[in-house]
C-alpha positions in Angstrom: -23.8 -16.6 -15.6 -20.7 -14.3 -15.2 -21.3 -10.8 -13.9 -20.4 -7.7 -16.0 -17.2 -7.3 -14.0 -16.2 -10.9 -14.5 -16.8 -10.6 -18.3 -14.8 -7.4 -18.4 -11.9 -9.0 -16.5 -11.9 -12.1 -18.7 -12.0 -10.0 -21.9 -9.0 -7.8 -20.8 -7.0 -10.2 -18.7 -4.3 -10.8 -21.3 -3.7 -7.1 -21.9 -3.7 -6.5 -18.1 -1.0 -9.1 -17.7 1.0 -7.6 -20.5 0.6 -4.2 -18.9 1.8 -5.4 -15.5 4.7 -7.4 -17.1 6.0 -4.1 -18.5 6.1 -2.6 -15.1 7.3 -5.5 -12.9 9.4 -7.2 -15.6 8.2 -10.7 -14.8 5.3 -12.4 -16.4 4.7 -14.8 -13.5 4.7 -11.9 -11.0 2.4 -10.0 -13.3 0.0 -13.0 -13.4 -0.2 -12.9 -9.5 -0.6 -9.2 -9.5 -3.5 -9.2 -12.0 -5.2 -11.9 -9.9 -4.8 -9.7 -6.8 -6.1 -6.7 -8.8 -9.2 -8.7 -9.9 -10.0 -9.5 -6.2 -9.8 -5.9 -5.2 -11.7 -4.8 -8.3 -14.5 -7.3 -7.8 -14.9 -6.2 -4.1 -14.9 -2.5 -5.1 -17.5 -3.1 -7.9 -19.7 -4.9 -5.4 -19.7 -2.0 -3.0 -20.2 1.0 -5.4 -20.9 2.0 -9.0 -17.7 2.4 -11.1 -17.9 5.1 -13.8 -15.0 3.7 -15.7 -14.6 0.1 -14.6 -11.8 -0.8 -17.1 -9.8 2.3 -16.2 -10.3 1.5 -12.5 -9.0 -2.0 -13.1 -5.9 -0.8 -14.9 -5.3 1.7 -12.1 -5.4 -1.1 -9.5 -3.0 -3.1 -11.6 -0.6 -0.1 -12.0 -0.7 0.7 -8.3 -0.1 -2.9 -7.3 2.8 -3.2 -9.8 4.4 0.0 -8.7 4.1 -1.0 -5.0 5.7 -4.3 -5.7 8.5 -2.7 -7.7 9.2 -0.2 -4.8 9.1 -3.0 -2.2 11.4 -5.1 -4.3 13.9 -2.2 -4.7 13.9 -1.5 -1.0 14.5 -5.1 -0.2 17.3 -5.3 -2.7 18.9 -2.2 -1.3 18.5 -3.4 2.3 20.2 -6.7 1.4 23.0 -5.0 -0.4 23.6 -2.7 2.6 23.5 -5.6 5.1 20.5 -4.0 6.8 18.4 -7.2 6.7 20.6 -8.9 9.3 20.4 -5.9 11.6 16.7 -5.7 11.3 16.0 -9.3 11.9 18.4 -9.8 14.8 17.6 -7.5 17.8 20.6 -6.1 19.7 19.3 -7.2 23.1 16.1 -9.0 24.2 13.4 -6.6 25.4 12.3 -6.9 29.0 8.7 -7.9 29.7 7.9 -4.4 30.8 9.3 -2.9 27.5 7.3 -5.5 25.5 4.1 -4.5 27.4 4.8 -0.8 26.8 5.4 -1.4 23.0 2.3 -3.5 22.8 0.2 -0.7 24.3 1.7 1.9 22.0 1.1 -0.4 19.0 -2.6 -0.8 20.1 -2.9 3.0 20.4 -1.3 3.5 17.0 -3.6 0.9 15.4 -6.6 2.6 16.9 -5.4 6.0 15.7 -4.8 4.7 12.2 -8.3 3.2 12.2 -9.8 6.6 13.0 -8.2 8.3 10.0 -10.0 8.7 6.7 -8.9 6.1 4.2 -6.8 8.4 1.9 -5.1 9.9 4.9 -4.3 6.5 6.4 -2.9 5.2 3.1 -0.8 8.4 2.6 0.6 8.1 6.2 1.3 4.4 5.9 3.0 4.8 2.5 5.2 7.6 3.8 6.0 6.5 7.4 6.0 2.8 7.1 6.6 2.2 3.4 9.3 4.9 2.9 7.5 6.3 -0.1 8.2 9.9 -1.3 5.4 12.4 -1.4 5.4 12.4 -5.2 4.9 8.6 -5.2 2.0 8.9 -2.8 0.5 11.6 -5.0 0.8 9.4 -8.0 -0.6 6.4 -6.2 -3.6 8.2 -4.8 -4.0 10.3 -8.0 -3.8 13.6 -6.1 -1.7 16.7 -6.1 1.7 16.8 -4.4 0.6 19.5 -1.9 -2.5 17.4 -1.0 -0.3 14.4 -0.4 1.8 16.5 2.0 -1.3 17.6 3.8 -2.6 14.1 4.2 0.7 12.8 5.6 1.0 15.8 8.0 -2.6 15.3 9.2 -1.9 11.6 9.8 1.2 12.3 11.8 -0.5 15.0 13.8 -3.4 12.7 14.6 -1.2 9.8 15.6 1.0 12.0 17.8 -2.0 13.4 19.5 -3.5 9.9 20.2 -0.2 8.6 21.5 0.2 11.6 23.7 3.3 12.9 22.0 1.8 16.3 21.2 
């Protein structure tokens, strides 16, 4: 017996794929994206009550599609600028001491990120690691632009403090 969320997904799957195709421009990519959205939606529905489950499902599809489009655009730009070769080939091998130092800093950063509230962590990661603009973060999280700025600034401040950078 399918759950309510499964029935909802099955009923609207085709329109979700059409919606995603309009954003990403590829039906096969949209199919994969909608499947990923379903997994996230099903997990979220199992953890809490969703007031507007269909709207929530469409939002997940939209966010995944926009993220994929941004990532693809960044990769295309990097390839066009020849950055990919520079990123994948280090200038000189790091010494064992430097590797240990970087590993320690990475552990501290991961711990600091784990301490952040989810929205703050997402905003920080989108901005600092994903290269997203504040307006993109605000749209993704469905928040105001000033709040997106505050979340990113809070994340940076927290990480600097935990890494001892003050």
